[in-house]
KOLGUSE-45485 format. One record per residue: y, z negated, x of N, C-alpha, C, O in turn; residue in one letter. Coordinates in steps of 0.02 Angstrom, whole numbers, padded with zeros to 5 digits, always signed. Example, Ala and Ser with C-alpha at 12.3 -4.5 7.8 and 13.67 -1.06 7.14 Angstrom:
2
-00284-00390+00660-00225-00390+00615-00165-00390+00660-00166-00423+00712A/-00112-00354+00642-00053-00357+00684+00002-00394+00645+00057-00402+00670S/
***
This chain:
101
-03673-02094+08317-03619-02073+08275-03649-02033+08217-03697-01996+08226M/-03621-02041+08159-03644-02005+08100-03591-01955+08079-03534-01959+08100F/-03611-01908+08038-03565-01856+08015-03532-01873+07950-03475-01853+07938C/-03565-01909+07907-03534-01930+07845-03571-01990+07817-03628-02004+07836C/-03538-02025+07773-03567-02083+07741-03564-02073+07666-03515-02045+07641R/-03613-02096+07631-03612-02092+07558-03605-02163+07532-03646-02207+07547V/-03553-02173+07492-03543-02237+07458-03567-02231+07387-03555-02181+07354R/-03601-02281+07364-03624-02280+07295-03691-02244+07290-03719-02221+07339G/-03714-02240+07230-03779-02208+07218-03772-02162+07159-03730-02174+07115H/-03810-02111+07157-03812-02068+07098-03848-02106+07044-03906-02124+07051R/-03812-02118+06990-03840-02160+06937-03863-02120+06876-03880-02149+06825L/-03864-02055+06882-03886-02014+06827-03835-01960+06811-03786-01951+06846G/-03849-01924+06759-03808-01866+06740-03735-01888+06729-03722-01938+06696K/-03689-01850+06758-03618-01864+06748-03589-01913+06798-03529-01922+06801G/-03631-01944+06838-03607-01992+06888-03592-01955+06953-03620-01902+06967K/-03548-01984+06993-03528-01953+07056-03539-01999+07114-03525-02059+07110T/-03565-01972+07169-03570-02009+07232-03510-01989+07275-03491-01930+07277S/-03482-02037+07309-03425-02025+07353-03451-02017+07424-03486-02060+07449V/-03433-01961+07455-03453-01947+07524-03391-01953+07567-03343-01916+07558V/-03393-01999+07615-03337-02009+07661-03352-01966+07722-03401-01976+07757V/-03308-01917+07734-03322-01868+07787-03290-01887+07853-03239-01921+07857T/-03322-01864+07905-03298-01869+07973-03265-01803+07991-03280-01751+07960D/-03220-01803+08039-03186-01742+08060-03235-01688+08082-03223-01629+08071A/-03289-01708+08113-03339-01660+08138-03365-01616+08082-03370-01555+08090N/-03380-01645+08025-03406-01607+07968-03353-01557+07945-03368-01499+07934V/-03291-01581+07937-03237-01538+07914-03224-01480+07962-03217-01423+07941L/-03221-01496+08026-03206-01445+08076-03261-01393+08078-03247-01333+08084I/-03324-01414+08074-03379-01366+08073-03374-01319+08013-03385-01259+08020N/-03358-01347+07955-03350-01304+07895-03289-01259+07902-03290-01202+07877L/-03237-01283+07935-03178-01241+07946-03194-01182+07992-03170-01127+07980M/-03234-01194+08043-03252-01140+08090-03286-01082+08054-03276-01024+08072H/-03325-01097+08003-03358-01043+07967-03324-01030+07899-03351-00996+07856C/-03263-01058+07892-03222-01048+07832-03261-01063+07767-03262-01023+07721R/-03293-01121+07766-03334-01139+07710-03318-01207+07679-03361-01238+07649Q/-03256-01231+07687-03238-01294+07656-03248-01293+07580-03260-01344+07549L/-03242-01234+07551-03251-01226+07479-03321-01244+07455-03331-01257+07395G/-03369-01245+07500-03438-01264+07481-03441-01335+07454-03482-01351+07412L/-03397-01378+07479-03399-01448+07458-03388-01455+07383-03421-01495+07350L/-03343-01416+07357-03329-01420+07285-03387-01395+07243-03394-01413+07185R/-03429-01353+07272-03485-01324+07235-03546-01370+07232-03595-01354+07198K/-03543-01427+07265-03599-01474+07264-03590-01522+07206-03547-01566+07208L/-03629-01515+07153-03621-01557+07094-03640-01630+07109-03687-01644+07146P/-03602-01675+07079-03618-01746+07085-03590-01780+07146-03606-01838+07159G/-03547-01745+07184-03518-01774+07245-03443-01765+07246-03417-01714+07225F/-03409-01816+07270-03337-01813+07283-03328-01826+07357-03354-01875+07383E/-03291-01783+07391-03282-01788+07464-03214-01817+07480-03162-01791+07460F/-03215-01873+07516-03155-01910+07534-03146-01907+07609-03193-01917+07648V/-03084-01894+07630-03065-01893+07700-03018-01953+07712-02962-01952+07688V/-03040-02004+07750-02994-02058+07766-02934-02031+07804-02941-01984+07843P/-02876-02060+07793-02815-02035+07825-02821-02034+07901-02792-01991+07933D/-02857-02082+07929-02866-02083+08002-02908-02024+08026-02899-01999+08082H/-02954-02002+07985-02995-01943+08002-02951-01881+07998-02956-01836+08040V/-02909-01877+07947-02865-01819+07939-02820-01809+08000-02804-01753+08017A/-02800-01864+08032-02756-01858+08090-02793-01830+08151-02761-01808+08199T/-02860-01830+08149-02899-01801+08204-02900-01724+08201-02919-01691+08249E/-02880-01697+08145-02878-01624+08138-02810-01602+08162-02759-01609+08127I/-02809-01574+08223-02747-01562+08259-02723-01489+08257-02664-01478+08244V/-02766-01440+08269-02741-01371+08271-02706-01353+08205-02731-01370+08151P/-02650-01318+08210-02611-01300+08151-02653-01264+08098-02649-01280+08039V/-02692-01215+08120-02734-01178+08072-02782-01223+08035-02794-01213+07975G/-02810-01272+08069-02857-01318+08037-02820-01365+07990-02846-01382+07936Q/-02760-01387+08009-02720-01429+07964-02706-01392+07899-02709-01420+07845K/-02689-01327+07906-02676-01286+07846-02738-01279+07803-02733-01283+07742E/-02796-01269+07834-02858-01264+07796-02873-01330+07759-02896-01328+07702M/-02860-01387+07792-02871-01451+07759-02824-01459+07700-02844-01481+07646L/-02761-01441+07709-02711-01445+07655-02733-01401+07596-02727-01421+07538A/-02758-01341+07611-02781-01296+07558-02841-01326+07522-02847-01319+07461E/-02886-01358+07560-02945-01389+07529-02925-01446+07483-02954-01456+07430A/-02874-01484+07504-02849-01539+07462-02819-01509+07398-02833-01532+07343V/-02776-01458+07406-02744-01426+07349-02795-01396+07300-02785-01398+07239D/-02850-01370+07327-02902-01340+07285-02948-01392+07254-02989-01375+07211A/-02942-01454+07274-02985-01507+07247-03053-01511+07281-03098-01544+07255G/-03060-01479+07339-03124-01482+07375-03134-01550+07407-03191-01575+07410N/-03081-01581+07431-03082-01647+07462-03018-01683+07441-02971-01653+07417V/-03018-01749+07452-02955-01786+07444-02947-01832+07503-02996-01857+07531R/-02885-01842+07523-02870-01887+07578-02853-01955+07549-02814-01959+07501I/-02881-02007+07577-02871-02074+07551-02848-02120+07608-02879-02122+07661E/-02794-02156+07595-02769-02204+07644-02811-02268+07641-02836-02288+07588A/-02820-02298+07698-02855-02361+07702-02803-02416+07694-02760-02425+07737I/-02806-02453+07638-02754-02501+07623-02779-02572+07607-02741-02620+07613T/-02842-02579+07588-02868-02646+07571-02875-02687+07634-02902-02664+07684A/-02850-02749+07632-02849-02792+07691-02919-02800+07722-02924-02793+07783V/-02972-02816+07685-03037-02823+07717-03059-02758+07752-03091-02760+07804P/-03043-02701+07722-03061-02637+07751-03021-02624+07815-03047-02599+07864V/-02957-02643+07814-02914-02635+07873-02940-02679+07930-02941-02658+07988I/-02962-02740+07913-02989-02785+07964-03053-02756+07995-03062-02758+08056E/-03096-02728+07952-03158-02697+07977-03141-02635+08019-03173-02623+08070E/-03092-02597+07997-03070-02538+08034-03045-02558+08103-03062-02526+08153F/-03006-02611+08107-02980-02635+08172-03037-02656+08218-03037-02641+08277A/-03086-02691+08189-03143-02713+08229-03183-02653+08255-03200-02651+08314R/-03196-02606+08212-03235-02547+08232-03196-02502+08280-03226-02470+08323L/-03130-02499+08272-03089-02457+08317-03094-02479+08389-03085-02439+08435S/-03108-02543+08400-03116-02569+08468-03180-02542+08500-03186-02540+08562A/-03228-02521+08458-03293-02499+08483-03302-02423+08482-03344-02396+08518E/-03263-02389+08440-03272-02316+08432-03205-02284+08415-03154-02319+08412M/-03204-02220+08406-03142-02185+08389-03116-02205+08321-03153-02231+08279G/-03051-02192+08309-03019-02210+08246-03051-02174+08187-03061-02204+08134R/-03065-02111+08196-03096-02073+08141-03164-02098+08124-03181-02104+08065G/-03204-02114+08174-03272-02140+08161-03267-02209+08130-03307-02226+08087E/-03219-02249+08150-03209-02316+08122-03189-02313+08049-03208-02356+08009A/-03150-02262+08032-03126-02255+07963-03185-02243+07918-03177-02236+07857A/
***
């Protein structure tokens, strides 16, 4: 199992790499109240798949995630493209929904 995936490549100044986060990464940062660190990393955009967001269950953690979204530290993205949904369904049979996302 991995903690995050990076899509794309850094192509030079002004370009952004998209980091798809797993709940584990978010929860660990929440425990030390450091979700704001993500915004301070230049050249990266942090995306939380909606299926990963549903793994964050405790009310306090849900509030921290909502605050991080409002602050622009992360964004939640729904999985909607048919090929991606098919791959998600295949992977969900082998691992958890959040990891599959």
